[in-house]
C-alpha positions in Angstrom: 83.3 6.4 48.2 86.9 5.3 48.1 89.6 7.8 47.0 91.2 6.1 44.0 94.2 8.4 44.3 95.2 6.8 47.6 94.5 3.1 46.8 95.2 0.7 44.0 92.5 -1.9 43.7 93.6 -5.4 42.7 92.3 -8.9 42.6 94.0 -11.1 45.1 95.3 -13.9 42.9 97.1 -16.8 44.4 100.4 -15.5 43.0 99.9 -12.0 44.3 99.0 -13.2 47.8 102.1 -15.4 47.9 104.3 -12.4 47.1 102.7 -9.8 49.4 101.2 -11.7 52.2 97.8 -13.1 53.0 96.6 -10.7 55.7 95.1 -7.2 55.9 97.7 -4.9 57.4 95.0 -3.2 59.5 92.6 -5.9 60.9 94.7 -9.0 60.1 91.8 -10.8 58.4 93.0 -13.4 55.8 92.6 -12.5 52.2 90.8 -15.1 50.1 92.0 -15.7 46.5 89.8 -13.7 44.1 88.9 -11.1 46.8 89.4 -7.4 45.9 92.3 -6.0 47.9 93.6 -2.5 48.1 97.2 -1.2 48.2 97.5 1.8 50.4 100.0 4.0 48.5 100.6 6.3 51.4 101.6 3.6 53.9 102.8 0.9 51.5 100.5 -1.9 52.7 97.6 -4.1 51.5 94.2 -3.7 53.1 90.8 -5.5 52.8 87.9 -3.6 51.3 86.4 -2.7 54.7 89.6 -1.3 56.2 90.4 0.6 52.9 86.9 2.2 53.0 87.2 3.2 56.6 90.6 4.7 56.1 89.5 6.5 52.9 86.7 8.2 54.9 89.4 9.7 57.2 91.6 11.0 54.3 91.6 14.3 52.5 92.3 14.8 48.8 96.0 14.5 49.4 95.6 11.1 51.0 96.5 12.5 54.5 94.5 11.5 57.5 92.5 14.4 58.9 92.2 14.4 62.6 89.0 15.2 64.4 88.8 18.7 65.9 87.6 17.5 69.3 90.2 14.8 69.9 92.4 16.8 72.3 92.1 16.6 76.1 92.9 20.3 76.4 
């Protein structure tokens, strides 16, 4: 489930896409007019639904990315 505190969901109208860009800031897929796009309020960028969902799963309630405990080499 996507954290609505961290993202603003919008419909990618032709006018909006002309102003903000036509590509997801994470995977660089092209937005299609009418597609649901998500504004990442933490990093000030637009994401596709798939990238927003993936990022949301890594965030806590304060919209901060939580690192995995086992990610260190030491």
